[in-house]
DSSP file (Angstrom, degrees, kcal/mol; ACC not computed):
  #  RESIDUE AA STRUCTURE BP1 BP2  ACC     N-H-->O    O-->H-N    N-H-->O    O-->H-N    TCO  KAPPA ALPHA  PHI   PSI    X-CA   Y-CA   Z-CA
    1    1 A X              0   0    0      0, 0.0     2,-0.0     0, 0.0     0, 0.0   0.000 360.0 360.0 360.0 129.4    0.0    0.0    0.0
    2    2 A X     >  -     0   0    0      1,-0.1     4,-2.1     4,-0.0     5,-0.1  -0.262 360.0-117.7 -72.6 159.6    1.4    3.3   -1.0
    3    3 A X  H  > S+     0   0    0      1,-0.2     4,-2.1     2,-0.2     5,-0.1   0.851 116.5  57.0 -63.0 -33.9    2.0    6.2    1.3
    4    4 A X  H  > S+     0   0    0      2,-0.2     4,-2.1     1,-0.2    -1,-0.2   0.919 106.8  47.3 -64.3 -43.3   -0.5    8.2   -0.7
    5    5 A X  H  > S+     0   0    0      1,-0.2     4,-2.6     2,-0.2    -1,-0.2   0.895 110.2  53.3 -64.4 -39.4   -3.2    5.6   -0.2
    6    6 A X  H  X S+     0   0    0     -4,-2.1     4,-2.4     1,-0.2    -1,-0.2   0.893 107.6  51.4 -61.3 -39.5   -2.4    5.5    3.5
    7    7 A X  H  X S+     0   0    0     -4,-2.1     4,-1.8     2,-0.2    -2,-0.2   0.908 110.5  48.1 -64.8 -42.2   -2.8    9.3    3.6
    8    8 A X  H  X S+     0   0    0     -4,-2.1     4,-2.5     1,-0.2    -2,-0.2   0.932 112.9  48.2 -63.4 -46.3   -6.2    9.1    2.0
    9    9 A X  H  X S+     0   0    0     -4,-2.6     4,-2.1     1,-0.2    -2,-0.2   0.894 107.4  55.9 -62.4 -39.9   -7.3    6.4    4.3
   10   10 A X  H  X S+     0   0    0     -4,-2.4     4,-0.7     1,-0.2    -1,-0.2   0.905 110.7  44.5 -60.7 -41.4   -6.1    8.3    7.4
   11   11 A X  H >X S+     0   0    0     -4,-1.8     4,-1.4     1,-0.2     3,-1.0   0.932 112.7  51.1 -67.8 -44.7   -8.3   11.3    6.4
   12   12 A X  H 3< S+     0   0    0     -4,-2.5    57,-0.5     1,-0.3    -2,-0.2   0.772 101.9  61.6 -66.6 -25.2  -11.3    9.1    5.6
   13   13 A X  H 3< S+     0   0    0     -4,-2.1    -1,-0.3     1,-0.2    -2,-0.2   0.805 105.2  49.5 -67.2 -27.1  -11.0    7.4    8.9
   14   14 A X  H << S-     0   0    0     -3,-1.0     2,-0.3    -4,-0.7    -2,-0.2   0.873 126.1 -35.5 -77.9 -38.6  -11.6   10.7   10.6
   15   15 A X     <  -     0   0    0     -4,-1.4     2,-0.3    52,-0.0    -1,-0.3  -0.992  63.1 -79.2-172.4 164.7  -14.7   11.7    8.6
   16   16 A X        +     0   0    0     -2,-0.3     2,-0.3    -3,-0.1    52,-0.2  -0.618  59.6 167.1 -72.2 140.8  -16.7   11.7    5.3
   17   17 A X  E     -A   67   0A   0     50,-2.2    50,-3.7    -2,-0.3     2,-0.2  -0.961  33.1-112.3-153.9 167.8  -15.2   14.4    3.1
   18   18 A X  E  >  -A   66   0A   0     -2,-0.3     4,-2.5    48,-0.3     5,-0.2  -0.608  41.6 -96.8-103.9 168.1  -15.2   15.8   -0.5
   19   19 A X  H  > S+     0   0    0     46,-0.7     4,-2.6     1,-0.2     5,-0.2   0.864 117.9  46.9 -54.2 -50.8  -12.3   15.8   -3.0
   20   20 A X  H  > S+     0   0    0      1,-0.2     4,-2.5     2,-0.2    -1,-0.2   0.916 115.4  46.8 -62.5 -42.4  -10.9   19.2   -2.5
   21   21 A X  H  > S+     0   0    0      2,-0.2     4,-3.0     1,-0.2     5,-0.2   0.898 111.8  51.6 -65.0 -39.6  -10.9   18.9    1.3
   22   22 A X  H  X S+     0   0    0     -4,-2.5     4,-2.3     2,-0.2     6,-0.4   0.903 110.4  49.1 -62.2 -41.8   -9.4   15.4    1.1
   23   23 A X  H  X>S+     0   0    0     -4,-2.6     4,-1.6    -5,-0.2     5,-0.8   0.927 113.7  46.0 -62.7 -45.5   -6.6   16.9   -1.1
   24   24 A X  H  <5S+     0   0    0     -4,-2.5    -2,-0.2     1,-0.2    -1,-0.2   0.928 115.5  45.3 -63.8 -46.8   -6.0   19.7    1.3
   25   25 A X  H  <5S+     0   0    0     -4,-3.0    -1,-0.2     1,-0.2    -2,-0.2   0.860 119.2  40.4 -68.8 -36.3   -6.0   17.4    4.4
   26   26 A X  H  <5S-     0   0    0     -4,-2.3    -1,-0.2    -5,-0.2    -2,-0.2   0.678 101.8-128.7 -86.9 -17.1   -3.8   14.8    2.9
   27   27 A X  T  <5 +     0   0    0     -4,-1.6     2,-0.3     1,-0.3    -3,-0.2   0.643  66.8 127.5  78.4  13.6   -1.4   17.2    1.2
   28   28 A X      < -     0   0    0     -5,-0.8    -1,-0.3    -6,-0.4    -2,-0.2  -0.793  62.1-111.8-106.5 146.5   -1.9   15.3   -2.1
   29   29 A X    >>  -     0   0    0     -2,-0.3     4,-2.1     1,-0.1     3,-1.8  -0.358  28.8-112.3 -72.8 157.2   -2.9   16.7   -5.5
   30   30 A X  H 3> S+     0   0    0      1,-0.3     4,-2.3     2,-0.2     5,-0.3   0.843 116.3  64.0 -56.6 -35.7   -6.3   15.9   -7.0
   31   31 A X  H 34 S+     0   0    0      1,-0.2     4,-0.3     2,-0.2    -1,-0.3   0.694 110.4  38.8 -64.4 -17.6   -4.6   14.0   -9.8
   32   32 A X  H <> S+     0   0    0     -3,-1.8     4,-1.2     2,-0.1    -2,-0.2   0.788 113.8  54.3 -95.2 -38.9   -3.3   11.6   -7.1
   33   33 A X  H  X S+     0   0    0     -4,-2.1     4,-2.7     1,-0.2     5,-0.2   0.931 103.1  52.7 -64.4 -49.5   -6.5   11.5   -5.0
   34   34 A X  H  X S+     0   0    0     -4,-2.3     4,-2.3     1,-0.2    -1,-0.2   0.872 107.0  49.6 -66.7 -39.3   -9.1   10.6   -7.5
   35   35 A X  H  > S+     0   0    0     -4,-0.3     4,-2.2    -5,-0.3    -1,-0.2   0.894 112.7  50.1 -62.1 -36.1   -7.3    7.4   -8.9
   36   36 A X  H  X S+     0   0    0     -4,-1.2     4,-2.7     2,-0.2    -2,-0.2   0.935 110.5  49.2 -64.7 -45.7   -6.9    6.2   -5.3
   37   37 A X  H  X S+     0   0    0     -4,-2.7     4,-2.3     1,-0.2    -2,-0.2   0.884 109.9  52.1 -61.4 -38.4  -10.6    6.9   -4.6
   38   38 A X  H  X S+     0   0    0     -4,-2.3     4,-2.5     2,-0.2    -1,-0.2   0.924 111.6  45.9 -63.2 -44.6  -11.5    5.0   -7.7
   39   39 A X  H  X S+     0   0    0     -4,-2.2     4,-1.8     2,-0.2    -2,-0.2   0.924 113.9  48.1 -64.6 -44.0   -9.4    2.0   -6.7
   40   40 A X  H  <>S+     0   0    0     -4,-2.7     5,-2.5     2,-0.2     6,-1.2   0.857 112.4  49.8 -66.2 -34.5  -10.8    2.0   -3.1
   41   41 A X  H ><5S+     0   0    0     -4,-2.3     3,-1.3     4,-0.2    -2,-0.2   0.929 109.8  50.1 -67.5 -45.9  -14.3    2.3   -4.5
   42   42 A X  H 3<5S+     0   0    0     -4,-2.5    -2,-0.2     1,-0.3    -1,-0.2   0.830 109.9  52.1 -61.5 -32.0  -13.8   -0.6   -6.8
   43   43 A X  T 3<5S-     0   0    0     -4,-1.8    -1,-0.3    -5,-0.2    -2,-0.2   0.541 117.7-114.0 -82.0  -6.9  -12.4   -2.7   -3.9
   44   44 A X  T < 5S+     0   0    0     -3,-1.3    29,-0.5    -4,-0.4    -3,-0.2   0.587  88.6 111.0  86.8   9.9  -15.5   -1.9   -1.8
   45   45 A X  S   <S+     0   0    0     -5,-2.5    25,-2.7    -6,-0.2     2,-0.4   0.786  75.3  39.9 -85.1 -29.1  -13.6    0.2    0.8
   46   46 A X  E     -B   69   0A   0     -6,-1.2     2,-0.3    23,-0.3    23,-0.2  -0.923  59.4-170.7-127.3 145.0  -15.1    3.5   -0.2
   47   47 A X  E     -B   68   0A   0     21,-2.9    21,-2.4    -2,-0.4     2,-0.3  -0.893  11.2-156.2-125.2 160.3  -18.5    4.8   -1.2
   48   48 A X  E     -B   67   0A   0     -2,-0.3     2,-0.3    19,-0.2    19,-0.2  -0.943   9.9-177.3-137.1 159.9  -19.6    8.2   -2.5
   49   49 A X  E     -B   66   0A   0     17,-2.1    17,-3.3    -2,-0.3     2,-0.4  -0.987  26.7-119.1-151.2 151.3  -22.6   10.3   -2.7
   50   50 A X  E     -B   65   0A   0     -2,-0.3    15,-0.2    15,-0.2     3,-0.1  -0.750  33.8-118.8 -90.3 139.9  -23.6   13.7   -4.1
   51   51 A X        -     0   0    0     13,-2.6     2,-0.2    -2,-0.4    12,-0.1  -0.318  45.9 -78.0 -70.8 162.4  -24.7   16.4   -1.7
   52   52 A X    >>  -     0   0    0      1,-0.1     4,-1.3    11,-0.1     3,-0.7  -0.438  39.3-135.0 -63.0 128.4  -28.2   17.8   -2.1
   53   53 A X  H 3> S+     0   0    0      1,-0.2     4,-2.6     2,-0.2     5,-0.2   0.833 101.3  60.0 -57.9 -35.9  -28.1   20.3   -5.0
   54   54 A X  H 3> S+     0   0    0      1,-0.2     4,-2.3     2,-0.2    -1,-0.2   0.879 100.8  54.4 -62.7 -37.9  -30.1   22.9   -3.1
   55   55 A X  H <> S+     0   0    0     -3,-0.7     4,-0.9     1,-0.2    -1,-0.2   0.913 111.7  44.5 -62.1 -42.5  -27.5   23.1   -0.4
   56   56 A X  H ><>S+     0   0    0     -4,-1.3     5,-2.1     1,-0.2     3,-0.5   0.904 110.9  53.9 -68.3 -41.4  -24.8   23.8   -3.0
   57   57 A X  H ><5S+     0   0    0     -4,-2.6     3,-1.2     1,-0.2    -2,-0.2   0.882 102.5  57.8 -61.7 -38.2  -27.0   26.3   -4.8
   58   58 A X  H 3<5S+     0   0    0     -4,-2.3    -1,-0.2     1,-0.3    -2,-0.2   0.835 111.2  42.9 -59.9 -32.0  -27.6   28.2   -1.6
   59   59 A X  T <<5S-     0   0    0     -4,-0.9    -1,-0.3    -3,-0.5    -2,-0.2   0.405 116.0-117.4 -94.7   1.5  -23.8   28.6   -1.3
   60   60 A X  T < 5S+     0   0    0     -3,-1.2     2,-0.3    -4,-0.4    -3,-0.2   0.873  76.5 104.8  68.5  39.2  -23.4   29.5   -5.0
   61   61 A X  S   <S-     0   0    0     -5,-2.1    -1,-0.2    -6,-0.1    -2,-0.2  -0.925  76.0 -87.6-142.3 166.0  -21.3   26.5   -6.0
   62   62 A X        -     0   0    0     -2,-0.3    -3,-0.0     1,-0.1    -9,-0.0  -0.366  58.7 -86.5 -69.7 156.9  -21.6   23.1   -7.7
   63   63 A X        -     0   0    0      1,-0.1     2,-0.3   -12,-0.1    -1,-0.1  -0.321  44.1-128.0 -61.6 146.5  -22.6   20.1   -5.6
   64   64 A X        -     0   0    0    -12,-0.1   -13,-2.6    -3,-0.1     2,-0.6  -0.713   7.1-133.8 -95.3 147.2  -19.8   18.2   -3.9
   65   65 A X  E     - B   0  50A   0     -2,-0.3   -46,-0.7   -15,-0.2     2,-0.3  -0.915  25.4-152.0 -99.8 119.2  -19.2   14.5   -4.1
   66   66 A X  E     -AB  18  49A   0    -17,-3.3   -17,-2.1    -2,-0.6     2,-0.4  -0.710   5.5-156.3 -95.5 142.4  -18.6   13.2   -0.6
   67   67 A X  E     +AB  17  48A   0    -50,-3.7   -50,-2.2    -2,-0.3     2,-0.3  -0.927  16.3 168.6-118.4 141.2  -16.5   10.1    0.0
   68   68 A X  E     - B   0  47A   0    -21,-2.4   -21,-2.9    -2,-0.4     2,-0.2  -0.985  36.3-103.7-147.3 154.8  -16.7    7.8    3.1
   69   69 A X  E     - B   0  46A   0    -57,-0.5   -23,-0.3    -2,-0.3   -24,-0.1  -0.566  33.9-129.4 -75.5 141.8  -15.3    4.4    4.1
   70   70 A X     >  -     0   0    0    -25,-2.7     4,-2.8    -2,-0.2     5,-0.2  -0.332  33.0 -99.4 -76.1 171.9  -17.7    1.5    4.1
   71   71 A X  H  > S+     0   0    0      2,-0.2     4,-1.8     1,-0.2     5,-0.2   0.939 128.9  43.1 -59.4 -46.2  -18.0   -0.7    7.2
   72   72 A X  H  > S+     0   0    0      1,-0.2     4,-2.6     2,-0.2     5,-0.2   0.908 113.1  53.1 -65.1 -41.5  -15.7   -3.2    5.6
   73   73 A X  H  > S+     0   0    0    -29,-0.5     4,-2.9     1,-0.2    -2,-0.2   0.881 106.4  52.7 -62.0 -39.6  -13.4   -0.4    4.3
   74   74 A X  H  X S+     0   0    0     -4,-2.8     4,-2.4     2,-0.2    -1,-0.2   0.938 111.4  45.8 -61.9 -46.9  -13.1    1.1    7.8
   75   75 A X  H  X S+     0   0    0     -4,-1.8     4,-2.0     1,-0.2    -2,-0.2   0.918 116.0  45.8 -62.9 -43.3  -12.0   -2.3    9.3
   76   76 A X  H  X S+     0   0    0     -4,-2.6     4,-3.1     2,-0.2    -2,-0.2   0.879 111.2  52.8 -68.1 -37.3   -9.6   -2.9    6.4
   77   77 A X  H  X S+     0   0    0     -4,-2.9     4,-2.8     2,-0.2     5,-0.3   0.926 108.8  49.3 -64.5 -44.6   -8.2    0.6    6.6
   78   78 A X  H  X S+     0   0    0     -4,-2.4     4,-1.9     1,-0.2    -1,-0.2   0.933 115.3  44.7 -59.1 -46.0   -7.5    0.3   10.4
   79   79 A X  H  X S+     0   0    0     -4,-2.0     4,-2.6    -5,-0.2    -2,-0.2   0.928 114.0  48.8 -64.0 -46.4   -5.8   -3.0    9.8
   80   80 A X  H  X S+     0   0    0     -4,-3.1     4,-2.5     1,-0.2    -2,-0.2   0.906 112.7  46.8 -63.4 -42.6   -3.8   -1.7    6.8
   81   81 A X  H  X S+     0   0    0     -4,-2.8     4,-2.0     2,-0.2    -1,-0.2   0.855 111.7  51.9 -69.3 -33.4   -2.6    1.4    8.5
   82   82 A X  H  X S+     0   0    0     -4,-1.9     4,-1.9    -5,-0.3    -2,-0.2   0.927 111.8  46.0 -65.4 -45.1   -1.6   -0.6   11.6
   83   83 A X  H  X S+     0   0    0     -4,-2.6     4,-2.3     1,-0.2    -2,-0.2   0.905 111.4  52.3 -63.7 -41.6    0.4   -3.0    9.5
   84   84 A X  H  X S+     0   0    0     -4,-2.5     4,-2.4     1,-0.2    -1,-0.2   0.893 107.7  52.0 -62.6 -39.2    2.0   -0.1    7.6
   85   85 A X  H  X S+     0   0    0     -4,-2.0     4,-2.3     2,-0.2    -1,-0.2   0.898 108.5  51.1 -64.0 -40.1    3.0    1.4   10.9
   86   86 A X  H  X S+     0   0    0     -4,-1.9     4,-2.4     2,-0.2    -2,-0.2   0.919 110.7  48.5 -62.6 -43.0    4.6   -1.8   12.0
   87   87 A X  H  X S+     0   0    0     -4,-2.3     4,-2.7     1,-0.2    -2,-0.2   0.897 110.6  50.8 -64.7 -40.0    6.6   -2.0    8.8
   88   88 A X  H  X S+     0   0    0     -4,-2.4     4,-2.8     2,-0.2    -1,-0.2   0.907 109.6  50.9 -63.0 -41.2    7.7    1.6    9.2
   89   89 A X  H  X S+     0   0    0     -4,-2.3     4,-2.1     2,-0.2    -2,-0.2   0.929 112.6  45.8 -62.6 -45.2    8.9    0.9   12.7
   90   90 A X  H  X S+     0   0    0     -4,-2.4     4,-1.9     2,-0.2    -2,-0.2   0.922 114.2  48.5 -62.7 -43.7   10.9   -2.1   11.6
   91   91 A X  H  X S+     0   0    0     -4,-2.7     4,-2.1     1,-0.2    -2,-0.2   0.900 109.5  52.2 -64.9 -41.2   12.4   -0.2    8.6
   92   92 A X  H  X S+     0   0    0     -4,-2.8     4,-1.7     1,-0.2    -1,-0.2   0.907 108.8  51.4 -60.9 -41.6   13.3    2.7   10.9
   93   93 A X  H  < S+     0   0    0     -4,-2.1    -1,-0.2     1,-0.2    -2,-0.2   0.876 110.6  48.2 -62.7 -37.8   15.1    0.3   13.2
   94   94 A X  H  < S+     0   0    0     -4,-1.9    -1,-0.2     1,-0.2    -2,-0.2   0.839 115.6  44.1 -70.7 -32.8   17.0   -1.2   10.3
   95   95 A X  H  < S+     0   0    0     -4,-2.1     2,-0.4    -5,-0.2    -2,-0.2   0.661  90.8  97.8 -89.0 -16.5   18.0    2.2    9.0
   96   96 A X  S  < S-     0   0    0     -4,-1.7     2,-0.3    -5,-0.2    -4,-0.0  -0.566  79.0-121.4 -76.1 128.9   19.0    3.8   12.3
   97   97 A X        -     0   0    0     -2,-0.4     2,-0.4     1,-0.0    -1,-0.1  -0.515  24.5-146.4 -70.1 132.9   22.7    3.7   13.0
   98   98 A X        -     0   0    0     -2,-0.3     2,-0.1     1,-0.0    -1,-0.0  -0.794  25.3-103.4 -97.8 141.0   23.4    1.9   16.2
   99   99 A X        -     0   0    0     -2,-0.4     2,-0.5     1,-0.1    -1,-0.0  -0.412  38.3-144.6 -61.6 132.9   26.4    3.0   18.3
  100  100 A X        -     0   0    0     -2,-0.1     3,-0.1     3,-0.0     2,-0.1  -0.854   5.9-136.6-104.9 134.6   29.2    0.6   17.7
  101  101 A X        -     0   0    0     -2,-0.5     2,-0.2     1,-0.1    -1,-0.0  -0.324  39.2 -80.6 -78.7 168.3   31.5   -0.4   20.5
  102  102 A X        -     0   0    0      1,-0.1     2,-0.3    -2,-0.1    -1,-0.1  -0.492  47.5-123.9 -71.1 138.2   35.2   -0.6   20.0
  103  103 A X              0   0    0     -2,-0.2    -1,-0.1     1,-0.1    -3,-0.0  -0.623 360.0 360.0 -85.3 142.4   36.3   -3.8   18.5
  104  104 A X              0   0    0     -2,-0.3    -1,-0.1     0, 0.0    -2,-0.0   0.456 360.0 360.0 -85.4 360.0   38.9   -5.9   20.3
């Protein structure tokens, strides 16, 4: 799982959100976000819905498409991010220089 996908999942674990907000919160460009959302939707992890058009019209903007984790997606996201954190911890340990004692 890419770091970009992990960033998208981390935001979606917090709340349902729309594309621009997801891009802002994750620090990723839209061109990266939408392919990830498509893959996660195809896998059954994410669902989407359009907001009510009247709400958008009242604010003078187009309707937003909101994305949220499915029940299965939430469980899988928690597991995937936990596993990724374990791998990062192991990798950090491997890459950290350890003090070496004097050789005899």
